C-alpha positions as CSV (number, residue, x, y, z in Angstrom):
1,M,7.5,-11.0,-13.4
2,E,7.8,-7.6,-15.2
3,E,5.1,-8.6,-17.7
4,V,2.5,-9.1,-14.9
5,D,3.7,-5.9,-13.1
6,L,5.1,-7.6,-10.0
7,I,8.5,-5.9,-10.4
8,Q,9.8,-2.7,-11.9
9,R,13.4,-2.0,-12.9
10,L,15.5,1.2,-13.2
11,P,17.0,1.9,-16.6
12,D,20.2,0.2,-15.5
13,G,18.3,-3.1,-14.8
14,T,18.3,-2.8,-11.0
15,I,15.1,-3.8,-9.4
16,W,13.5,-0.8,-7.7
17,C,10.2,-2.4,-6.6
18,A,8.9,-5.9,-6.0
19,Y,5.3,-5.4,-4.8
20,P,4.6,-4.5,-2.2
21,F,8.2,-3.4,-1.4
22,S,10.3,-0.5,-2.9
23,T,14.0,-0.2,-2.7
24,Q,13.5,3.6,-2.8
25,P,11.8,5.9,-0.2
26,T,8.1,6.3,-1.0
27,G,6.8,8.0,2.1
28,H,5.4,4.8,3.5
29,T,7.5,2.7,5.8
30,V,6.7,-0.4,7.7
31,E,8.5,-1.7,10.8
32,V,7.6,-5.4,11.4
33,E,7.9,-7.2,14.7
34,G,11.0,-9.3,15.1
35,G,13.5,-6.7,14.1
36,G,15.1,-5.7,10.9
37,P,15.2,-2.3,9.3
38,P,12.0,-0.5,8.2
39,V,10.9,-1.4,4.7
40,H,9.5,1.0,2.1
41,A,6.1,0.1,0.7
42,M,4.9,1.2,-2.8
43,C,1.8,2.8,-1.5
44,A,-0.4,3.1,1.6
45,I,-2.5,0.0,0.8
46,D,0.8,-2.0,0.3
47,A,2.1,-0.6,3.6
48,L,-1.1,-1.6,5.5
49,G,-0.9,-5.1,3.8
50,I,2.7,-5.9,4.7
51,P,2.0,-6.9,8.3
52,F,-0.8,-9.2,7.1
53,M,1.4,-10.7,4.4
54,L,4.2,-11.4,6.9
55,H,1.7,-12.5,9.6
56,R,3.4,-10.2,12.0
57,T,2.6,-7.1,14.1
58,G,3.7,-4.0,12.2
59,V,3.9,-0.2,12.5
60,V,3.1,1.8,9.3
61,R,4.5,5.3,9.2
62,S,3.4,7.8,6.6
63,A,2.8,11.5,6.2
64,D,-0.3,13.3,5.0
65,P,0.7,14.7,1.6
66,T,-1.3,17.8,2.1
67,S,-0.4,18.8,5.7
68,G,2.9,16.8,6.2
69,R,1.4,15.5,9.5
70,D,2.9,12.2,10.6
71,L,0.5,9.3,10.6
72,V,1.2,6.1,12.6
73,I,-0.8,2.9,12.3
74,R,-0.2,-0.1,14.4
75,I,-1.6,-3.5,13.2
76,D,-1.3,-6.5,15.5
77,Q,-1.3,-10.1,14.4
78,G,-5.0,-10.4,15.1
79,G,-5.7,-7.5,12.7
80,N,-6.5,-5.0,15.5
81,V,-5.6,-1.4,14.4
82,R,-4.7,1.7,16.4
83,S,-3.8,4.9,14.7
84,E,-2.4,8.4,15.5
85,P,-4.3,10.5,14.7
86,A,-7.5,8.6,15.5
87,D,-9.3,8.8,12.1
88,P,-6.9,8.8,9.1
89,V,-8.3,7.8,5.7
90,A,-6.8,6.4,2.6
91,L,-7.2,7.9,-0.8
92,V,-7.1,5.2,-3.5
93,A,-6.6,7.2,-6.7
94,R,-5.0,6.9,-10.2
95,T,-4.3,8.9,-13.2
96,E,-5.9,8.2,-16.6
97,C,-2.5,7.1,-17.8
98,V,-2.1,3.5,-18.7
99,G,1.0,1.8,-17.4
100,P,2.5,0.0,-14.5
101,L,0.9,0.5,-11.1
102,A,4.2,2.0,-9.9
103,S,3.5,5.1,-12.0
104,S,-0.2,5.2,-12.5
105,C,-1.4,4.4,-9.0
106,C,1.2,3.9,-6.3
107,P,2.2,7.6,-5.9
108,L,-1.5,8.5,-5.5
109,I,-2.5,5.9,-2.9
110,N,-1.8,7.7,0.3
111,L,-3.0,8.2,3.9
112,F,-4.5,11.5,4.9
113,G,-5.2,12.9,8.4
114,S,-8.9,13.4,7.6
115,R,-11.5,12.7,5.0
116,Q,-11.7,16.4,4.3
117,L,-8.0,16.7,3.4
118,A,-8.2,13.6,1.1
119,E,-11.3,14.9,-0.7
120,H,-9.8,18.3,-1.1
121,F,-6.7,16.7,-2.6
122,L,-8.8,14.6,-5.0
123,H,-11.0,17.4,-6.1
124,G,-8.0,19.7,-6.6
125,R,-6.7,17.2,-9.2
126,P,-9.0,16.8,-12.2
127,D,-6.6,14.3,-13.7
128,L,-7.3,11.8,-10.9
129,S,-10.1,9.4,-10.2
130,G,-10.5,7.5,-7.0
131,A,-12.2,7.0,-3.7
132,V,-11.6,7.9,-0.1
133,L,-11.7,4.9,2.2
134,S,-12.0,4.9,6.0
135,L,-9.0,3.4,7.7
136,A,-11.1,0.3,8.5
137,D,-12.0,-0.2,4.9
138,A,-8.4,0.4,3.7
139,V,-7.1,-2.1,6.2
140,A,-9.8,-4.6,5.0
141,V,-8.7,-4.1,1.4
142,A,-5.0,-4.5,2.4
143,R,-5.8,-7.7,4.3
144,A,-7.8,-9.2,1.5
145,V,-5.1,-8.5,-1.0
146,F,-2.0,-9.5,1.0
147,E,-2.9,-11.9,3.9
148,G,-2.6,-15.1,1.9
149,V,0.2,-14.1,-0.5
150,L,2.9,-16.1,1.3
151,N,0.7,-19.1,2.2
152,Q,2.1,-22.1,0.3
153,E,-1.3,-23.8,0.0
154,Q,-2.8,-20.8,-1.9
155,A,0.3,-20.4,-4.0
156,H,0.1,-23.9,-5.3
157,S,-3.7,-23.9,-6.0
158,A,-4.1,-20.5,-7.6
159,E,-4.3,-20.0,-11.4
160,A,-2.1,-16.9,-11.2
161,P,0.7,-16.2,-8.7
162,P,-0.9,-14.8,-5.5
163,A,0.8,-11.4,-5.9
164,A,-0.4,-11.1,-9.4
165,S,-3.9,-11.5,-8.2
166,A,-3.2,-9.0,-5.5
167,S,-1.9,-6.3,-7.8
168,S,-4.8,-6.7,-10.2
169,R,-7.3,-6.2,-7.4
170,V,-5.8,-2.9,-6.4
171,R,-5.9,-1.5,-10.0
């Protein structure tokens, strides 16, 4: 699983992430319907995808990395989305460094309170490349990547494990 970048370990061998989940705080938490503690997601797209992967209503909580403003996105089982503020966006960025998603992409895939804030962040970092997605587009990407990950029919018929396919689409 490490070879296909599905998990990452700390130097002591402890697993610190198994996509889309992190054992460490990342700034993206998801509360899923049915109880249980909030879980940490590796990035904003992963956070938006967890409700689809689990086929449950979820609340994604994040903070705009430029303003610190709290962002709350509710996704119901039908895929309907409500957000506070009304028009957040996702910046899907990466460094030119080659390596695991956990270091080259995940810290740079964030939610922002506005397109202007996200574009300013991206243009202020010449070491990054990426795109600003509307919330609707970010949710569509997250849904496409994660919705079928736990479906047994897809898991048995896919050439690669479903999560491996998911992580390669986000790269």
